[in-house]
C-alpha positions as CSV (number, residue, x, y, z in Angstrom):
1,X,-16.0,5.0,34.8
2,X,-16.5,8.5,36.2
3,X,-19.9,10.1,36.0
4,X,-20.1,13.4,34.1
5,X,-22.4,15.9,32.5
6,X,-23.3,15.8,28.8
7,X,-26.0,16.7,26.3
8,X,-27.8,13.7,24.9
9,X,-30.6,13.2,22.3
10,X,-32.8,10.1,22.4
11,X,-35.4,11.1,19.8
12,X,-37.6,13.1,22.1
13,X,-35.7,16.3,23.1
14,X,-32.1,17.1,23.8
15,X,-31.3,17.3,27.5
16,X,-28.4,17.7,29.9
17,X,-27.7,14.6,32.0
18,X,-25.2,14.1,34.9
19,X,-24.8,10.4,34.8
20,X,-23.0,9.9,31.5
21,X,-19.9,7.7,31.4
22,X,-17.2,7.1,28.8
23,X,-14.8,4.3,28.6
24,X,-11.0,4.7,28.7
25,X,-8.8,4.9,25.6
26,X,-7.8,1.8,23.7
27,X,-5.1,1.6,21.1
28,X,-4.9,4.7,18.9
29,X,-7.5,6.6,21.0
30,X,-7.3,9.7,23.2
31,X,-9.5,10.7,26.2
32,X,-10.0,14.5,26.2
33,X,-11.4,16.7,29.0
34,X,-13.5,19.2,27.1
35,X,-13.2,22.8,28.1
36,X,-15.4,24.4,25.5
37,X,-17.6,23.3,22.6
38,X,-19.3,25.4,19.9
39,X,-22.9,24.8,19.1
40,X,-23.2,24.3,15.4
41,X,-26.4,24.0,13.4
42,X,-25.4,20.4,12.5
43,X,-26.1,19.5,16.1
44,X,-29.6,21.1,15.9
45,X,-30.0,19.3,12.5
46,X,-29.7,15.9,14.3
47,X,-32.5,17.0,16.7
48,X,-34.9,18.1,13.9
49,X,-34.1,15.2,11.7
50,X,-32.3,17.0,8.9
51,X,-29.2,14.9,9.6
52,X,-30.3,11.3,10.2
53,X,-28.2,9.7,13.0
54,X,-28.7,6.6,15.2
55,X,-30.0,7.2,18.7
56,X,-29.4,7.7,21.6
57,X,-26.4,10.0,20.9
58,X,-24.2,12.4,22.8
59,X,-24.2,15.6,20.8
60,X,-21.5,18.1,19.9
61,X,-18.7,18.0,17.4
62,X,-16.8,21.3,17.7
63,X,-14.6,21.3,20.8
64,X,-11.2,21.9,22.4
65,X,-9.8,20.8,25.7
66,X,-6.9,19.1,27.5
67,X,-5.6,15.5,26.9
68,X,-6.4,13.4,30.0
69,X,-5.2,10.0,28.8
70,X,-3.8,8.4,25.7
71,X,-4.0,4.8,24.5
72,X,-1.2,2.5,23.3
73,X,0.5,3.7,20.2
74,X,-0.4,7.4,20.6
75,X,2.8,9.5,20.5
76,X,1.9,12.9,19.0
77,X,0.0,14.2,22.1
78,X,0.4,13.5,25.8
79,X,-1.6,14.2,29.0
80,X,-1.8,17.9,29.7
81,X,-1.5,19.0,26.0
82,X,-4.1,21.6,24.8
83,X,-5.9,20.2,21.7
84,X,-8.5,21.1,19.2
85,X,-10.7,18.3,17.9
86,X,-11.8,17.4,14.3
87,X,-14.8,15.5,13.5
88,X,-13.0,13.1,11.2
89,X,-12.1,9.6,12.4
90,X,-10.3,8.9,9.2
91,X,-8.3,5.7,9.0
92,X,-5.1,7.2,7.5
93,X,-4.4,4.2,5.3
94,X,-7.1,4.0,2.6
95,X,-6.7,5.3,-0.9
96,X,-8.5,8.5,-0.2
97,X,-6.5,9.2,3.0
98,X,-3.3,8.4,1.0
99,X,-4.3,11.0,-1.6
100,X,-4.7,13.7,1.1
101,X,-8.5,13.5,1.1
102,X,-9.3,12.4,4.7
103,X,-12.9,13.9,4.4
104,X,-13.6,11.1,1.9
105,X,-12.4,8.2,4.0
106,X,-15.0,5.5,3.8
107,X,-14.0,4.0,7.1
108,X,-15.2,7.2,8.8
109,X,-18.7,7.4,7.3
110,X,-21.6,5.4,8.5
111,X,-19.8,3.5,11.3
112,X,-20.5,5.4,14.5
113,X,-19.0,4.1,17.7
114,X,-20.7,3.8,21.1
115,X,-18.1,4.7,23.7
116,X,-20.6,6.3,26.1
117,X,-22.9,4.7,28.6
118,X,-25.8,5.6,30.9
119,X,-26.5,2.7,33.2
120,X,-27.0,-0.3,31.0
121,X,-27.6,1.8,27.8
122,X,-24.8,2.5,25.3
123,X,-24.8,5.8,23.5
124,X,-23.4,6.8,20.1
125,X,-20.7,9.4,19.5
126,X,-21.9,12.1,17.1
127,X,-19.5,12.7,14.2
128,X,-16.9,10.6,16.1
129,X,-16.6,13.5,18.4
130,X,-19.4,14.2,21.0
131,X,-17.9,17.4,22.4
132,X,-21.0,18.2,24.5
133,X,-19.6,16.0,27.3
134,X,-17.1,16.7,30.1
135,X,-14.9,14.0,28.6
136,X,-14.9,12.4,25.2
137,X,-13.1,9.6,23.5
138,X,-11.7,10.2,20.0
139,X,-9.2,8.6,17.6
140,X,-5.7,9.9,17.7
141,X,-6.0,11.4,14.2
142,X,-8.7,13.8,15.4
143,X,-6.6,15.4,18.1
144,X,-4.3,18.3,17.1
145,X,-2.1,20.0,19.6
146,X,-2.4,23.8,19.8
147,X,-0.3,26.4,21.6
148,X,-1.5,27.0,25.2
149,X,-1.8,30.8,24.6
150,X,-4.8,30.2,22.4
151,X,-8.0,30.5,24.6
152,X,-9.8,27.1,24.5
153,X,-13.1,28.8,24.1
154,X,-11.9,30.3,20.8
155,X,-9.9,27.2,19.8
156,X,-13.0,25.1,20.0
157,X,-14.3,26.8,16.8
158,X,-11.4,25.8,14.7
159,X,-12.5,22.1,14.4
160,X,-15.8,22.8,12.5
161,X,-16.8,26.3,11.6
162,X,-13.3,27.4,10.7
163,X,-12.2,24.2,9.0
164,X,-15.5,24.1,7.0
165,X,-15.7,27.8,6.0
166,X,-12.1,28.7,5.5
167,X,-11.3,25.3,4.0
168,X,-14.1,25.6,1.5
169,X,-12.4,28.7,0.1
170,X,-8.7,27.6,0.3
171,X,-9.0,23.9,-0.3
172,X,-12.2,23.2,-2.4
173,X,-12.8,26.4,-4.4
174,X,-9.1,27.4,-4.4
175,X,-10.0,31.1,-4.6
176,X,-7.3,33.2,-6.0
177,X,-6.3,36.9,-5.5
178,X,-8.6,39.3,-7.1
179,X,-11.4,36.9,-7.8
180,X,-15.0,37.8,-6.8
181,X,-16.8,36.0,-4.1
182,X,-20.5,35.9,-3.0
183,X,-21.3,34.4,0.4
184,X,-25.0,33.6,1.0
185,X,-25.6,33.4,4.7
186,X,-23.6,35.2,7.4
187,X,-23.8,32.7,10.2
188,X,-20.9,30.8,11.7
189,X,-19.9,29.0,8.5
190,X,-20.6,32.1,6.3
191,X,-18.4,34.3,8.4
192,X,-15.5,31.8,8.0
193,X,-16.1,31.7,4.3
194,X,-15.8,35.5,4.4
195,X,-12.6,35.5,6.2
196,X,-11.3,32.7,4.0
197,X,-12.0,34.9,1.0
198,X,-10.2,37.8,2.8
199,X,-7.1,35.6,3.5
200,X,-7.1,34.5,-0.1
201,X,-7.1,38.1,-1.3
202,X,-10.5,37.9,-3.1
203,X,-12.2,41.1,-4.2
204,X,-14.9,42.1,-4.1
205,X,-16.4,39.9,-1.4
206,X,-20.2,40.3,-1.2
207,X,-22.1,39.0,1.8
208,X,-25.8,38.3,1.4
209,X,-28.1,38.0,4.4
210,X,-31.7,39.0,5.0
211,X,-30.9,40.0,8.6
212,X,-29.4,43.5,8.5
213,X,-28.0,43.1,12.0
214,X,-25.4,40.8,10.6
215,X,-23.7,43.4,8.4
216,X,-21.2,44.7,11.0
217,X,-19.8,41.2,11.7
218,X,-19.8,40.3,8.0
219,X,-17.8,43.4,7.2
220,X,-15.4,42.7,10.1
221,X,-14.7,39.2,8.8
222,X,-14.0,40.3,5.2
223,X,-17.1,41.4,3.3
224,X,-16.5,44.5,1.1
225,X,-20.3,44.7,0.4
226,X,-23.4,43.6,2.2
227,X,-26.7,42.9,0.5
228,X,-30.2,41.9,1.9
229,X,-30.8,39.5,-1.0
230,X,-29.1,38.1,-4.1
231,X,-31.2,40.4,-6.3
232,X,-28.9,43.3,-5.6
233,X,-25.6,41.4,-6.2
234,X,-25.6,42.2,-9.9
235,X,-25.2,45.9,-9.0
236,X,-21.8,45.0,-7.7
237,X,-21.0,42.1,-10.1
238,X,-22.8,42.9,-13.4
239,X,-21.3,39.8,-15.1
240,X,-21.6,37.5,-12.1
241,X,-19.3,36.0,-9.5
242,X,-16.2,33.8,-9.8
243,X,-17.3,32.0,-6.7
244,X,-20.7,31.7,-4.9
245,X,-20.9,29.9,-1.6
246,X,-24.3,28.8,-0.3
247,X,-24.1,28.5,3.5
248,X,-27.8,28.2,4.5
249,X,-29.0,24.9,3.2
250,X,-31.9,26.2,1.1
251,X,-32.6,24.7,-2.4
252,X,-33.9,28.1,-3.5
253,X,-30.7,29.8,-2.5
254,X,-28.7,27.0,-4.1
255,X,-30.4,27.9,-7.4
256,X,-29.7,31.6,-6.8
257,X,-26.0,30.8,-6.2
258,X,-25.8,29.0,-9.5
259,X,-27.6,31.8,-11.3
260,X,-25.1,34.4,-9.9
261,X,-22.1,32.8,-11.5
262,X,-20.0,34.4,-14.2
263,X,-18.3,32.4,-16.9
264,X,-16.1,29.7,-15.4
265,X,-17.7,30.4,-12.0
266,X,-18.1,27.9,-9.2
267,X,-21.0,27.4,-6.8
268,X,-19.9,25.7,-3.6
269,X,-22.6,24.1,-1.5
270,X,-22.0,24.2,2.3
271,X,-25.5,24.5,3.8
272,X,-27.3,21.3,4.6
273,X,-30.9,20.9,3.4
274,X,-32.9,17.8,4.3
275,X,-31.3,14.6,3.1
276,X,-33.9,14.0,0.4
277,X,-33.9,17.6,-0.9
278,X,-33.5,18.2,-4.7
279,X,-32.4,21.4,-6.3
280,X,-32.9,22.6,-9.9
281,X,-31.0,24.8,-12.3
282,X,-31.1,25.7,-15.9
283,X,-28.7,23.3,-17.7
284,X,-28.0,25.6,-20.6
285,X,-26.3,28.1,-18.3
286,X,-23.7,25.5,-17.3
287,X,-22.0,25.3,-20.7
288,X,-19.9,28.3,-20.0
289,X,-17.6,26.2,-17.9
290,X,-19.5,26.7,-14.7
291,X,-19.3,24.2,-11.9
292,X,-21.4,23.1,-8.9
293,X,-19.2,21.8,-6.1
294,X,-20.2,19.8,-3.1
295,X,-17.9,20.3,-0.1
296,X,-17.6,18.0,2.9
297,X,-16.0,19.6,6.0
298,X,-14.0,22.2,4.0
299,X,-12.1,19.4,2.1
300,X,-10.0,19.7,5.2
301,X,-6.8,17.9,6.2
302,X,-7.3,18.5,9.9
303,X,-3.8,17.7,11.2
304,X,-2.3,20.2,8.8
305,X,-5.2,22.7,8.6
306,X,-5.9,23.1,12.3
307,X,-2.2,23.8,13.0
308,X,-2.2,26.3,10.1
309,X,-5.3,28.2,11.3
310,X,-3.9,28.3,14.9
311,X,-0.8,29.9,13.5
312,X,-2.8,32.4,11.4
313,X,-4.8,33.3,14.6
314,X,-1.6,34.0,16.5
315,X,-0.5,36.3,13.7
316,X,-3.7,38.2,13.8
317,X,-4.8,37.1,10.3
318,X,-7.6,34.7,11.4
319,X,-10.4,35.9,13.7
320,X,-11.5,33.4,16.4
321,X,-12.4,35.5,19.5
322,X,-14.8,37.6,17.5
323,X,-16.8,34.5,16.5
324,X,-17.7,33.7,20.1
325,X,-20.9,35.7,20.6
326,X,-21.7,34.3,24.0
327,X,-20.6,31.5,26.3
328,X,-23.1,29.3,28.2
329,X,-22.6,26.7,31.0
330,X,-23.5,23.4,29.6
331,X,-26.6,23.4,31.9
332,X,-28.0,26.3,29.7
333,X,-27.9,24.2,26.5
334,X,-31.6,24.9,25.8
335,X,-31.0,28.7,25.9
336,X,-27.9,28.4,23.7
337,X,-29.8,26.2,21.2
338,X,-32.7,28.7,21.1
339,X,-30.3,31.6,20.5
340,X,-28.5,29.8,17.8
341,X,-31.8,28.7,16.1
342,X,-33.1,32.3,16.0
343,X,-29.8,33.7,14.7
344,X,-29.1,35.8,17.8
345,X,-25.4,34.6,17.9
346,X,-22.7,33.9,15.4
347,X,-21.5,31.1,17.6
348,X,-22.7,30.0,21.0
349,X,-20.1,28.2,23.0
350,X,-20.8,25.7,25.8
351,X,-18.3,25.6,28.7
352,X,-17.7,22.9,31.3
């Protein structure tokens, strides 16, 4: 095993270490040398306890890099291929996978592997991915080859922010041309919901965020209007929205998303509140064919969707470069995390 750098969390504070090791690939596995990894709020949610996860763990779940070694039985990628990673280690054979719902694969939930080691201690892989390491080990189904002309710093964001946000629009909500969309929260996920709505042909597309500094980016990604709170949305949509996406993880904002719906409207929940959080809504308002939809990972089919979004990027239809607010060497993880926590960046990207 070769020693390498990585970001670990052991229950005290996340820190960068230089003595991390990862085992080689077994059957159906791929060893990837990570070039870049986006810092998502889900990583920070492990640290603050919002997302419970066994410890110690190697963080990161949004990455891209180059295949270094493949295990027996892997034929769709080879050493030297540029790849984007998904966070789903779905089995590919269960009933949900067979129905085209890999995000619902029961084999991928609650069974984290421990491919990493520091001395005598084994460490878990976060979200079957652990992109905050110079090398990581993933299942073959998580590795999607991408064209080499896509910068790996930008490609890193496809595997979480883009899959989640754009996928929520196209796969889960199935937004149609001319339908109205409200997006609450203009962070990394919200921006991708906005561009998903733009790609789908939605109109109007209203971004809601209390930080006025986020308006230029929101408009660039697809917002036709920008509001500081949901109170003003009715000025644009007096009868309500066809689709409202909550991208913050606030139970108060979830209620507001539901209240903003027009008849037959859908509220899609993307933000992650604490695991025991409960939200309330007025039941009588739901009898006009309204829906509240949960959405795991953009209801994505990573092998198909990552390739699709890479193609849309090359056509100029999907924005990736613009998502990258700033890159940080992995040693500056604490600075990147602080900037992300305080909303100074759309997406911070760690580089190796």
